[in-house]
C-alpha positions as CSV (number, residue, x, y, z in Angstrom):
1,M,156.3,95.8,89.3
2,I,155.4,96.1,85.6
3,V,158.1,95.0,83.2
4,N,158.6,94.8,79.4
5,L,159.5,91.5,77.7
6,S,160.4,91.1,74.0
7,L,159.7,87.6,72.7
8,Q,161.0,86.3,69.4
9,I,160.3,82.7,68.5
10,I,162.1,81.4,65.3
11,P,161.3,78.0,64.0
12,V,164.4,76.3,62.6
13,N,164.2,73.9,59.6
14,S,160.5,74.5,59.2
15,A,159.1,74.7,55.6
16,D,156.3,77.0,56.8
17,A,157.2,78.9,59.9
18,Y,154.2,81.3,60.0
19,P,151.6,78.9,61.4
20,I,154.1,78.0,64.2
21,I,154.7,81.7,65.0
22,D,151.0,82.5,64.7
23,A,150.2,79.8,67.3
24,A,152.7,81.5,69.7
25,I,151.2,84.9,69.1
26,K,147.7,83.6,69.7
27,V,148.7,82.6,73.3
28,V,149.9,86.2,73.8
29,Q,146.6,87.6,72.3
30,E,144.5,85.4,74.6
31,S,146.4,86.6,77.7
32,D,145.3,89.6,79.8
33,L,148.7,91.3,79.2
34,K,149.3,94.4,77.2
35,Y,151.1,93.5,74.0
36,E,152.3,94.7,70.6
37,V,153.0,92.4,67.7
38,Q,155.8,93.7,65.6
39,P,157.6,92.4,62.5
40,F,160.5,90.7,64.4
41,A,159.2,90.2,67.9
42,T,156.2,90.5,70.1
43,L,156.3,92.9,73.1
44,L,154.6,92.1,76.4
45,E,154.0,94.3,79.4
46,G,152.9,93.2,82.8
47,P,154.1,91.7,86.1
48,L,157.3,89.7,85.7
49,N,155.8,86.3,86.6
50,E,152.9,86.8,84.2
51,V,155.0,87.9,81.2
52,M,157.4,84.9,81.8
53,E,154.5,82.5,82.1
54,V,152.9,83.7,78.8
55,A,156.3,83.5,77.1
56,M,156.7,79.8,78.2
57,R,153.1,79.0,77.1
58,A,153.8,80.6,73.7
59,K,156.9,78.4,73.4
60,D,154.7,75.3,74.2
61,A,152.2,76.4,71.6
62,A,154.9,76.8,68.9
63,L,156.1,73.3,69.7
64,E,152.5,71.9,69.6
65,A,151.9,73.7,66.2
66,G,154.8,71.7,64.6
67,G,157.9,73.4,65.7
68,E,160.6,70.8,66.0
69,E,163.4,73.2,66.8
70,L,163.1,76.7,68.0
71,V,165.4,79.6,68.6
72,I,163.9,81.8,71.3
73,N,165.1,85.3,72.1
74,I,163.8,87.0,75.2
75,Q,164.8,90.5,76.3
76,L,163.5,91.8,79.6
77,H,163.5,95.4,80.9
78,L,162.8,96.0,84.5
79,K,163.6,98.6,87.1
80,K,164.2,98.0,90.8
81,D,161.6,100.4,92.2
82,K,159.6,101.6,89.2
83,D,157.3,100.2,86.6
84,V,158.4,100.0,82.9
85,H,155.8,100.9,80.3
86,F,156.0,100.9,76.5
87,E,155.0,104.6,76.3
88,D,157.8,105.7,78.6
89,K,160.2,104.7,75.8
90,T,158.2,105.6,72.7
91,Q,155.9,108.5,73.3
92,K,158.5,111.1,72.3
93,F,158.4,109.6,68.8
94,N,154.7,109.9,68.3
């Protein structure tokens, strides 16, 4: 099943948070998942195990990039017997 995951990584007490956030986004960009980088979060689309794995690798990259403390917000949208796609939620607004 295809799911949507929203990932927000917020470095706490970091003088320059953007390199930390950029390192996390780079992991998402290098994955094979469909994604959208947005101002407050990055959206991922794919199989549940893959989106969760990429989210955890993004967390690791943020820590390796200098994040000493992170607040991570994850939202997950899934359906029991049906795929969830970005366009299903947004196409009526385009």
